[in-house]
matplotlib code that plots the C-alpha trace (Angstrom):
import matplotlib.pyplot as plt

x = [31.3, 33.2, 29.4, 27.7, 30.6, 30.1, 26.4, 27.3, 29.2, 26.6, 23.9, 26.0, 26.9, 23.0, 20.9, 17.7, 17.7, 15.6, 16.7, 14.1, 15.3, 19.2, 17.5, 15.9, 19.2, 21.3, 19.1, 18.8, 22.4, 23.4, 20.5, 18.8, 15.5, 14.9, 14.6, 11.8, 10.2, 10.3, 9.5, 6.3, 6.1, 6.0, 3.8, 1.4, 1.9, 1.2, -1.3, -3.1, -1.4, -3.4, -6.9, -6.5, -5.9, -8.7, -11.2, -10.1, -9.9, -13.6, -14.7, -12.9, -14.8, -18.1, -16.8, -16.2, -19.8, -21.4, -19.6, -20.2, -24.5, -24.3, -25.5, -28.5, -28.9, -28.7, -31.1, -33.5, -33.5, -34.4, -37.2, -38.5, -38.0, -40.1, -42.8, -43.0, -43.2, -45.9, -47.9, -47.6, -49.3, -52.1, -52.3, -52.5, -55.3, -57.1, -56.8, -58.4, -61.8, -61.7, -61.7, -64.2, -66.4, -65.8, -67.6, -70.2, -71.1, -70.7, -73.1, -75.7, -75.7, -76.6, -80.6, -82.2]
y = [10.8, 13.6, 15.6, 14.1, 16.0, 18.7, 19.1, 18.6, 21.4, 23.2, 22.4, 23.3, 26.7, 27.6, 27.4, 28.0, 24.6, 22.1, 19.0, 17.6, 19.6, 18.1, 14.5, 15.5, 16.7, 14.0, 11.1, 12.6, 13.0, 9.4, 8.4, 7.2, 7.7, 4.4, 3.3, 5.3, 3.9, 0.5, 1.1, 2.9, -0.5, -2.4, -0.3, -0.8, -4.9, -5.3, -3.5, -5.6, -8.9, -7.6, -6.9, -10.3, -12.2, -10.2, -11.0, -15.1, -15.0, -13.4, -16.6, -18.8, -18.0, -18.3, -21.7, -22.6, -21.7, -23.1, -26.2, -26.0, -25.9, -29.3, -31.7, -29.2, -28.9, -32.8, -33.4, -30.7, -31.8, -35.7, -33.8, -31.8, -35.5, -37.2, -34.4, -34.6, -38.4, -38.1, -34.9, -37.0, -40.1, -37.5, -35.6, -39.0, -40.2, -36.5, -37.6, -40.8, -38.5, -36.6, -38.9, -40.9, -37.9, -37.1, -40.6, -40.0, -36.8, -38.3, -41.0, -38.4, -36.0, -39.2, -39.0, -42.2]
z = [15.8, 14.9, 14.3, 18.0, 19.5, 17.0, 18.5, 22.0, 21.7, 20.3, 22.5, 25.5, 24.1, 23.0, 26.1, 23.6, 22.2, 23.7, 24.2, 22.0, 19.0, 19.6, 19.9, 16.7, 15.2, 16.2, 15.3, 12.5, 11.8, 12.8, 10.7, 14.0, 12.0, 10.5, 14.3, 14.8, 11.5, 12.8, 16.4, 14.9, 13.0, 16.1, 18.2, 15.3, 14.7, 18.5, 19.0, 15.9, 17.9, 20.6, 19.3, 17.2, 20.8, 22.5, 20.1, 20.3, 23.7, 23.5, 21.0, 22.9, 26.6, 24.1, 22.6, 26.6, 27.4, 24.7, 26.0, 29.2, 28.3, 25.9, 29.0, 29.3, 25.8, 25.6, 27.7, 26.5, 23.1, 24.2, 25.8, 23.1, 20.9, 23.1, 23.1, 19.4, 19.3, 21.5, 19.6, 16.5, 18.3, 18.8, 15.1, 13.6, 16.3, 15.7, 11.8, 12.0, 13.9, 11.3, 8.6, 10.4, 10.6, 7.3, 6.2, 9.1, 7.5, 4.2, 4.8, 6.3, 3.2, 1.2, 0.7, 2.2]

ax = plt.figure().add_subplot(projection="3d")
ax.plot(x, y, z, "-o")
ax.set_aspect("equal")
plt.show()
């Protein structure tokens, strides 16, 4: 306490001292610099948490967008599966025609 009164008296007697210097000296005497360290740590931690929240919010928005497209994607999948079945049947028919054409070709290639 005496030190703070001493600094206050010294401050008023010395007009060349700026308030920041007086604050720094007074904080040093009273041991308040540890609170500045704590304050800086909290600020850094808060920035990290806010960045994580921002990232999570963005990811949540992406997930919600994906979920809103579920019905359309399900319908598209069903349409593609139906097309796949149709194309598989067409391919099988083409393979049968190809096999018959090979047999005819082989028959025609034999000497009579």
